[in-house]
C-alpha positions as CSV (number, residue, x, y, z in Angstrom):
1,X,39.1,-67.1,-233.9
2,X,39.5,-64.5,-231.1
3,X,36.8,-62.3,-229.8
4,X,37.1,-58.6,-229.7
5,X,34.5,-56.7,-227.7
6,X,32.9,-53.3,-227.4
7,X,30.8,-52.6,-224.3
8,X,28.7,-49.4,-224.3
9,X,25.3,-47.9,-223.8
10,X,22.7,-47.8,-226.6
11,X,22.4,-44.5,-228.4
12,X,19.5,-43.2,-230.5
13,X,20.5,-43.0,-234.2
14,X,24.1,-42.6,-233.2
15,X,26.7,-40.5,-234.7
16,X,29.7,-42.0,-236.8
17,X,32.1,-42.1,-233.9
18,X,29.8,-44.7,-232.2
19,X,30.6,-47.2,-235.2
20,X,34.4,-46.6,-235.4
21,X,35.6,-49.9,-234.1
22,X,32.8,-52.1,-235.2
23,X,34.8,-53.0,-238.3
24,X,37.2,-54.9,-236.0
25,X,35.0,-56.0,-233.2
26,X,33.3,-59.3,-233.1
27,X,30.8,-58.5,-230.2
28,X,28.9,-55.2,-229.2
29,X,27.4,-55.6,-225.7
30,X,24.7,-52.9,-225.1
31,X,25.1,-52.1,-221.5
32,X,21.7,-50.8,-220.8
33,X,21.5,-52.1,-217.4
34,X,23.3,-48.8,-216.4
35,X,21.2,-45.9,-215.0
36,X,19.4,-43.8,-217.4
37,X,20.5,-40.3,-217.8
38,X,18.5,-37.2,-219.0
39,X,19.6,-35.0,-221.7
40,X,22.1,-37.6,-222.9
41,X,22.5,-39.5,-226.1
42,X,20.2,-42.4,-225.1
43,X,17.0,-40.9,-226.4
44,X,18.2,-38.2,-228.6
45,X,20.6,-37.0,-231.5
46,X,21.0,-34.4,-234.1
47,X,20.3,-34.0,-237.7
48,X,21.1,-31.3,-240.1
49,X,18.5,-28.5,-241.0
50,X,18.8,-25.5,-243.4
51,X,19.7,-23.5,-240.2
52,X,22.2,-25.9,-238.7
53,X,22.0,-29.1,-236.3
54,X,18.6,-29.7,-234.7
55,X,17.7,-32.3,-232.0
56,X,15.5,-35.3,-232.4
57,X,14.5,-36.5,-228.9
58,X,12.3,-39.5,-228.1
59,X,9.9,-38.5,-225.2
60,X,10.6,-40.7,-222.2
61,X,8.6,-41.1,-219.0
62,X,10.8,-40.1,-216.2
63,X,8.3,-38.6,-213.8
64,X,9.3,-40.1,-210.3
65,X,11.7,-42.6,-211.9
66,X,14.9,-41.1,-210.7
67,X,17.0,-44.3,-210.6
68,X,15.4,-46.3,-213.6
69,X,17.9,-48.1,-215.8
70,X,18.2,-47.5,-219.6
71,X,16.4,-50.9,-220.4
72,X,13.6,-49.9,-218.0
73,X,13.0,-46.5,-219.6
74,X,9.7,-46.3,-221.7
75,X,8.4,-43.9,-224.3
76,X,5.5,-41.7,-223.4
77,X,3.7,-42.1,-226.7
78,X,4.1,-43.5,-230.2
79,X,3.6,-40.3,-232.1
80,X,7.2,-39.6,-231.8
81,X,8.3,-42.0,-234.5
82,X,5.9,-40.3,-237.0
83,X,7.1,-36.9,-236.0
84,X,10.8,-37.9,-236.3
85,X,10.3,-39.4,-239.7
86,X,8.4,-36.4,-240.9
87,X,11.3,-34.0,-239.7
88,X,13.9,-36.2,-241.2
89,X,12.0,-36.3,-244.6
90,X,11.5,-32.5,-244.5
91,X,15.1,-31.9,-244.1
92,X,16.7,-34.6,-246.1
93,X,14.4,-35.1,-249.1
94,X,16.7,-33.2,-251.3
95,X,19.8,-34.9,-250.1
96,X,21.7,-37.0,-253.1
97,X,20.9,-40.4,-251.8
98,X,17.6,-39.8,-250.0
99,X,15.4,-41.7,-252.3
100,X,17.9,-44.6,-252.4
101,X,17.9,-44.9,-248.4
102,X,14.7,-43.5,-247.3
103,X,12.8,-46.8,-247.6
104,X,15.1,-48.5,-245.1
105,X,14.2,-46.0,-242.4
106,X,10.6,-44.9,-243.3
107,X,9.6,-48.6,-242.9
108,X,11.2,-48.7,-239.3
109,X,9.8,-45.3,-238.3
110,X,6.1,-45.7,-239.6
111,X,5.8,-49.5,-238.8
112,X,8.3,-51.2,-236.6
113,X,9.2,-48.4,-234.2
114,X,5.8,-47.2,-233.6
115,X,5.0,-50.4,-231.8
116,X,8.0,-50.4,-229.4
117,X,7.5,-49.4,-225.7
118,X,11.1,-49.4,-224.4
119,X,14.0,-47.2,-225.5
120,X,16.6,-49.9,-225.5
121,X,14.5,-51.9,-228.1
122,X,14.2,-48.7,-230.4
123,X,18.0,-48.0,-230.1
124,X,18.8,-51.7,-230.9
125,X,16.5,-51.8,-234.0
126,X,18.0,-48.7,-235.4
127,X,21.6,-49.7,-234.5
128,X,21.1,-53.2,-236.2
129,X,19.8,-51.4,-239.4
130,X,22.8,-49.1,-239.5
131,X,25.3,-52.1,-238.9
132,X,23.5,-53.9,-241.7
133,X,23.7,-51.0,-244.2
134,X,27.5,-50.6,-243.2
135,X,27.9,-54.4,-243.9
136,X,29.5,-54.8,-240.4
137,X,29.7,-58.3,-239.0
138,X,29.7,-57.4,-235.3
139,X,27.0,-59.3,-233.1
140,X,25.0,-57.2,-230.8
141,X,24.3,-58.6,-227.3
142,X,22.5,-57.5,-224.2
143,X,24.1,-56.9,-220.9
144,X,21.2,-58.7,-219.2
145,X,22.5,-61.9,-220.6
146,X,25.6,-61.8,-218.4
147,X,26.2,-62.1,-214.7
148,X,27.3,-58.4,-214.1
149,X,29.6,-58.3,-211.0
150,X,32.4,-56.3,-209.5
151,X,33.6,-52.9,-209.7
152,X,33.7,-50.6,-212.8
153,X,36.6,-52.2,-214.4
154,X,35.9,-55.8,-213.2
155,X,32.3,-55.6,-214.7
156,X,33.9,-55.1,-218.1
157,X,36.6,-57.7,-217.5
158,X,34.1,-60.4,-216.5
159,X,32.0,-59.7,-219.7
160,X,35.1,-60.0,-221.8
161,X,36.1,-63.2,-220.0
162,X,32.5,-64.6,-220.6
163,X,32.9,-63.9,-224.2
164,X,36.5,-65.4,-224.3
165,X,37.7,-62.0,-225.6
166,X,41.4,-61.1,-226.0
167,X,40.8,-57.4,-226.9
168,X,38.5,-54.7,-225.6
169,X,37.7,-51.3,-227.5
170,X,36.6,-48.3,-225.6
171,X,36.5,-44.5,-226.1
172,X,39.1,-42.0,-224.8
173,X,36.8,-40.9,-222.1
174,X,37.2,-44.1,-220.4
175,X,40.8,-43.3,-219.5
176,X,39.6,-41.4,-216.6
177,X,38.1,-44.3,-214.7
178,X,39.4,-47.5,-216.3
179,X,42.0,-49.6,-214.4
180,X,44.2,-50.7,-217.3
181,X,46.3,-52.9,-215.1
182,X,43.4,-55.2,-214.6
183,X,43.1,-55.8,-218.3
184,X,46.8,-56.7,-218.6
185,X,46.5,-59.1,-215.8
186,X,43.7,-60.8,-217.5
187,X,45.4,-60.9,-220.9
188,X,43.0,-58.7,-222.6
189,X,44.4,-55.9,-224.8
190,X,43.0,-52.5,-224.3
191,X,42.5,-50.3,-227.2
192,X,41.2,-46.7,-227.1
193,X,39.5,-45.8,-230.6
194,X,40.1,-42.7,-232.4
195,X,37.2,-40.2,-232.5
196,X,39.2,-37.6,-234.6
197,X,40.4,-37.2,-238.2
198,X,37.0,-38.1,-239.9
199,X,36.8,-36.8,-243.6
200,X,34.4,-34.2,-244.4
201,X,31.8,-34.4,-247.1
202,X,28.9,-32.3,-248.5
203,X,26.1,-31.6,-246.0
204,X,23.0,-29.7,-246.8
205,X,23.9,-26.4,-245.2
206,X,26.8,-23.9,-245.5
207,X,29.0,-25.2,-242.7
208,X,29.9,-28.7,-241.5
209,X,29.2,-30.7,-238.2
210,X,30.8,-34.1,-237.6
211,X,28.6,-34.6,-234.4
212,X,25.3,-35.5,-236.1
213,X,23.4,-38.8,-236.5
214,X,24.8,-41.3,-239.1
215,X,21.5,-40.8,-240.9
216,X,23.3,-37.6,-242.4
217,X,26.0,-39.9,-244.0
218,X,23.5,-42.4,-245.4
219,X,21.2,-39.8,-247.1
220,X,24.3,-37.7,-248.4
221,X,26.7,-40.4,-249.3
222,X,24.7,-43.5,-249.8
223,X,26.8,-46.6,-250.6
224,X,29.9,-44.5,-250.1
225,X,29.3,-44.0,-246.4
226,X,31.9,-46.3,-245.3
227,X,34.6,-44.5,-247.1
228,X,34.2,-41.5,-244.7
229,X,35.1,-43.4,-241.6
230,X,38.5,-43.7,-239.9
231,X,38.4,-47.5,-239.5
232,X,41.8,-47.8,-238.1
């Protein structure tokens, strides 16, 4: 069996585009040895409220830590998980599938996540739960388990080679920095996944926004969530 790899930084309760190629991939490497960036998707995402999308942000200790890595970033306090769940519950309790799916996430927020210190662990726990609910077979790995070496593209190639991969998936934004020729020379197919053409569904407000957390899909669509992806 050939291995097909995604290498990306972890996101907090990611949007559906984050999962688009996990149907085909065998391994997902969380590249959290990269530098932590503020006001990014590492520690925050959006949910739907009656007045539109609203941010849920995990408070991160950044004072004097200008060059810390994602896997070094720590939360400031544990109250955030309780606050996030209360806001999620407040805005989704009338969603069609909230009762069916709330138990999966309430337990995480009020028990498991409240004990976590590092952002990367929080993101991985939430990501694994979403992967399980989507019934995906992709294995999550940590970039710290690899010997990261070389330039931007070489680092990706070396991880792929370490995993014996013959295909690498990445987002369209990577076209601006990735050296495609190096992939071809290493006999690794390079596939840019599609972040467009997602079907719409009923959200709990008058408009529609694709760019919100996947939690919105679970609470509105339940077991039908997988049908609203472009799994191509």
